[in-house]
C-alpha beads as a LAMMPS data file, in Angstrom:
LAMMPS data file: protein, C-alpha beads

175 atoms
174 bonds

1 atom types
1 bond types

-500.0 500.0 xlo xhi
-500.0 500.0 ylo yhi
-500.0 500.0 zlo zhi

Masses

1 110.0

Atoms # bond

1 1 1 -0.059 -0.173 -0.276
2 1 1 1.290 3.507 -0.918
3 1 1 1.884 6.455 1.578
4 1 1 -0.464 9.150 0.818
5 1 1 1.653 12.552 0.159
6 1 1 0.352 15.330 2.330
7 1 1 1.344 17.871 -0.876
8 1 1 -1.156 18.049 -3.044
9 1 1 0.102 15.131 -4.865
10 1 1 3.436 16.584 -5.592
11 1 1 6.432 14.750 -4.464
12 1 1 8.621 16.040 -1.593
13 1 1 12.043 16.790 -2.030
14 1 1 12.640 13.645 -0.498
15 1 1 10.836 11.372 -3.042
16 1 1 12.690 13.447 -5.872
17 1 1 15.243 11.960 -7.750
18 1 1 18.651 14.296 -7.706
19 1 1 19.026 16.214 -10.932
20 1 1 22.981 15.034 -10.264
21 1 1 21.622 11.427 -10.393
22 1 1 19.732 11.782 -13.649
23 1 1 22.355 12.675 -15.436
24 1 1 24.935 9.998 -14.351
25 1 1 21.726 7.598 -15.271
26 1 1 21.582 9.076 -18.917
27 1 1 25.429 9.352 -19.197
28 1 1 26.340 6.398 -18.131
29 1 1 23.654 4.634 -20.148
30 1 1 24.594 6.199 -23.268
31 1 1 28.088 5.023 -22.686
32 1 1 27.360 1.857 -22.404
33 1 1 24.832 1.762 -25.735
34 1 1 27.713 4.224 -27.322
35 1 1 30.403 0.759 -26.185
36 1 1 27.590 -1.867 -27.691
37 1 1 27.341 0.341 -31.113
38 1 1 31.376 0.928 -31.501
39 1 1 32.062 -2.793 -31.062
40 1 1 28.728 -3.820 -33.266
41 1 1 29.977 -1.553 -35.663
42 1 1 33.436 -3.112 -35.492
43 1 1 31.871 -6.783 -36.315
44 1 1 30.063 -5.365 -39.620
45 1 1 33.400 -4.782 -41.067
46 1 1 34.589 -6.853 -43.918
47 1 1 37.313 -9.301 -43.236
48 1 1 39.671 -7.369 -45.506
49 1 1 38.977 -3.839 -43.619
50 1 1 39.126 -5.565 -40.359
51 1 1 42.332 -7.338 -40.828
52 1 1 43.610 -4.256 -42.034
53 1 1 42.946 -2.257 -39.258
54 1 1 44.348 -5.051 -36.919
55 1 1 47.740 -5.377 -39.098
56 1 1 48.023 -1.350 -38.178
57 1 1 47.413 -1.390 -34.791
58 1 1 49.866 -4.278 -34.690
59 1 1 52.218 -2.373 -36.312
60 1 1 51.686 0.658 -34.293
61 1 1 52.049 -1.412 -31.011
62 1 1 55.584 -3.164 -32.002
63 1 1 56.910 0.119 -33.035
64 1 1 56.163 1.532 -29.746
65 1 1 57.834 -1.117 -28.127
66 1 1 61.006 -1.186 -30.309
67 1 1 61.525 2.524 -29.698
68 1 1 61.731 1.557 -26.296
69 1 1 64.104 -1.386 -26.371
70 1 1 61.951 -4.404 -25.741
71 1 1 62.484 -6.986 -28.188
72 1 1 59.268 -9.153 -27.879
73 1 1 56.859 -8.248 -30.263
74 1 1 52.707 -8.383 -30.554
75 1 1 51.185 -11.164 -33.320
76 1 1 48.392 -9.709 -35.199
77 1 1 45.831 -12.546 -33.701
78 1 1 47.136 -11.365 -30.387
79 1 1 46.292 -8.004 -31.045
80 1 1 42.803 -9.139 -32.316
81 1 1 41.719 -11.266 -29.097
82 1 1 43.166 -7.878 -26.718
83 1 1 40.719 -5.924 -28.938
84 1 1 37.814 -8.156 -27.905
85 1 1 38.732 -7.691 -24.338
86 1 1 39.540 -4.593 -24.167
87 1 1 36.018 -2.986 -26.132
88 1 1 33.856 -5.404 -23.949
89 1 1 35.905 -4.482 -20.838
90 1 1 35.076 -1.164 -21.011
91 1 1 31.208 -2.213 -21.783
92 1 1 31.732 -3.522 -18.690
93 1 1 32.654 -0.760 -17.370
94 1 1 30.084 0.981 -17.946
95 1 1 27.102 -1.624 -17.230
96 1 1 28.487 -1.321 -13.533
97 1 1 28.175 2.245 -13.166
98 1 1 25.071 2.255 -15.223
99 1 1 23.763 -0.426 -12.612
100 1 1 25.112 1.628 -9.574
101 1 1 23.283 4.691 -10.770
102 1 1 19.958 2.911 -10.987
103 1 1 19.981 1.217 -7.454
104 1 1 22.718 0.532 -4.478
105 1 1 22.069 -2.809 -4.096
106 1 1 24.396 -3.974 -6.907
107 1 1 25.895 -6.936 -5.690
108 1 1 21.571 -8.777 -5.744
109 1 1 21.274 -6.804 -9.231
110 1 1 25.225 -8.049 -10.947
111 1 1 23.620 -10.855 -12.811
112 1 1 22.108 -7.800 -15.133
113 1 1 25.067 -6.343 -16.477
114 1 1 26.745 -9.687 -16.555
115 1 1 23.997 -10.876 -19.018
116 1 1 23.760 -8.135 -20.987
117 1 1 27.320 -8.392 -21.712
118 1 1 27.338 -12.024 -22.194
119 1 1 24.431 -11.005 -24.980
120 1 1 26.270 -8.534 -26.486
121 1 1 29.084 -10.855 -26.877
122 1 1 26.911 -13.858 -28.265
123 1 1 25.342 -11.133 -31.013
124 1 1 28.109 -9.705 -31.579
125 1 1 29.632 -13.199 -33.071
126 1 1 26.187 -13.518 -35.086
127 1 1 26.994 -10.465 -36.624
128 1 1 30.651 -11.755 -37.878
129 1 1 28.764 -14.324 -39.383
130 1 1 26.857 -11.747 -42.572
131 1 1 29.931 -9.787 -42.406
132 1 1 31.997 -10.613 -45.668
133 1 1 34.891 -12.555 -45.268
134 1 1 34.283 -13.168 -41.382
135 1 1 32.843 -15.744 -39.147
136 1 1 31.911 -16.788 -35.727
137 1 1 34.004 -18.237 -32.956
138 1 1 33.000 -19.141 -29.511
139 1 1 36.237 -18.934 -27.777
140 1 1 35.511 -15.007 -28.875
141 1 1 32.344 -14.904 -26.821
142 1 1 34.489 -16.669 -23.457
143 1 1 37.115 -13.969 -24.594
144 1 1 34.371 -11.213 -24.976
145 1 1 33.043 -12.560 -21.300
146 1 1 36.093 -12.357 -19.888
147 1 1 36.673 -8.608 -20.736
148 1 1 33.061 -7.850 -19.736
149 1 1 33.636 -9.506 -16.550
150 1 1 37.846 -7.836 -15.799
151 1 1 35.441 -4.217 -16.560
152 1 1 32.840 -5.338 -13.402
153 1 1 35.785 -5.884 -11.429
154 1 1 37.447 -3.167 -12.216
155 1 1 34.529 -0.591 -11.884
156 1 1 33.678 -2.365 -8.764
157 1 1 37.179 -1.496 -7.350
158 1 1 36.736 2.253 -8.319
159 1 1 33.277 2.070 -6.537
160 1 1 34.989 0.605 -3.640
161 1 1 37.802 3.376 -3.922
162 1 1 35.166 6.185 -4.311
163 1 1 33.120 4.882 -1.152
164 1 1 36.111 4.568 0.752
165 1 1 37.256 7.976 -0.028
166 1 1 33.530 9.263 1.115
167 1 1 33.682 7.420 3.800
168 1 1 36.925 9.070 5.185
169 1 1 36.281 12.791 4.546
170 1 1 32.644 12.599 6.294
171 1 1 34.842 11.022 9.324
172 1 1 37.169 13.721 9.509
173 1 1 36.259 15.916 12.018
174 1 1 36.908 19.832 11.965
175 1 1 39.809 20.913 14.473

Bonds

1 1 1 2
2 1 2 3
3 1 3 4
4 1 4 5
5 1 5 6
6 1 6 7
7 1 7 8
8 1 8 9
9 1 9 10
10 1 10 11
11 1 11 12
12 1 12 13
13 1 13 14
14 1 14 15
15 1 15 16
16 1 16 17
17 1 17 18
18 1 18 19
19 1 19 20
20 1 20 21
21 1 21 22
22 1 22 23
23 1 23 24
24 1 24 25
25 1 25 26
26 1 26 27
27 1 27 28
28 1 28 29
29 1 29 30
30 1 30 31
31 1 31 32
32 1 32 33
33 1 33 34
34 1 34 35
35 1 35 36
36 1 36 37
37 1 37 38
38 1 38 39
39 1 39 40
40 1 40 41
41 1 41 42
42 1 42 43
43 1 43 44
44 1 44 45
45 1 45 46
46 1 46 47
47 1 47 48
48 1 48 49
49 1 49 50
50 1 50 51
51 1 51 52
52 1 52 53
53 1 53 54
54 1 54 55
55 1 55 56
56 1 56 57
57 1 57 58
58 1 58 59
59 1 59 60
60 1 60 61
61 1 61 62
62 1 62 63
63 1 63 64
64 1 64 65
65 1 65 66
66 1 66 67
67 1 67 68
68 1 68 69
69 1 69 70
70 1 70 71
71 1 71 72
72 1 72 73
73 1 73 74
74 1 74 75
75 1 75 76
76 1 76 77
77 1 77 78
78 1 78 79
79 1 79 80
80 1 80 81
81 1 81 82
82 1 82 83
83 1 83 84
84 1 84 85
85 1 85 86
86 1 86 87
87 1 87 88
88 1 88 89
89 1 89 90
90 1 90 91
91 1 91 92
92 1 92 93
93 1 93 94
94 1 94 95
95 1 95 96
96 1 96 97
97 1 97 98
98 1 98 99
99 1 99 100
100 1 100 101
101 1 101 102
102 1 102 103
103 1 103 104
104 1 104 105
105 1 105 106
106 1 106 107
107 1 107 108
108 1 108 109
109 1 109 110
110 1 110 111
111 1 111 112
112 1 112 113
113 1 113 114
114 1 114 115
115 1 115 116
116 1 116 117
117 1 117 118
118 1 118 119
119 1 119 120
120 1 120 121
121 1 121 122
122 1 122 123
123 1 123 124
124 1 124 125
125 1 125 126
126 1 126 127
127 1 127 128
128 1 128 129
129 1 129 130
130 1 130 131
131 1 131 132
132 1 132 133
133 1 133 134
134 1 134 135
135 1 135 136
136 1 136 137
137 1 137 138
138 1 138 139
139 1 139 140
140 1 140 141
141 1 141 142
142 1 142 143
143 1 143 144
144 1 144 145
145 1 145 146
146 1 146 147
147 1 147 148
148 1 148 149
149 1 149 150
150 1 150 151
151 1 151 152
152 1 152 153
153 1 153 154
154 1 154 155
155 1 155 156
156 1 156 157
157 1 157 158
158 1 158 159
159 1 159 160
160 1 160 161
161 1 161 162
162 1 162 163
163 1 163 164
164 1 164 165
165 1 165 166
166 1 166 167
167 1 167 168
168 1 168 169
169 1 169 170
170 1 170 171
171 1 171 172
172 1 172 173
173 1 173 174
174 1 174 175
């Protein structure tokens, strides 16, 4: 049963969602959606275009390693897999921050960003089936989901640091 509001049907200050929270909800949700668009647009590239992009990134990374005197080299395959992992880590990060601005009980709702991260990975591999010269690989879904989990954990760590900073700041008493 809902309590009656004694302000002529209007929300009280306590019941209103703060503007800052609304802005964060919109921003984090847009960042997560934008990351999915970026991921899917990469998947829609032809095999040739994707290969050229991977070769360019591999060359750039290996050039940087050579400039600092590191003898180890990235393979193009490793760069591709790191690309999958990284973009999904970013997605997991934004999904966790989005979850946090919608609820304080993130651990009881953590299945939502995990589900959406896994769904994005499965759909991503499905898109690649239809891209010219590309294919689908279950191992990539595992790499994608691992990236999501890493991003979620990174966001949880950041949220923990922010919470600790907030608690420390609040606990300090003026002299």
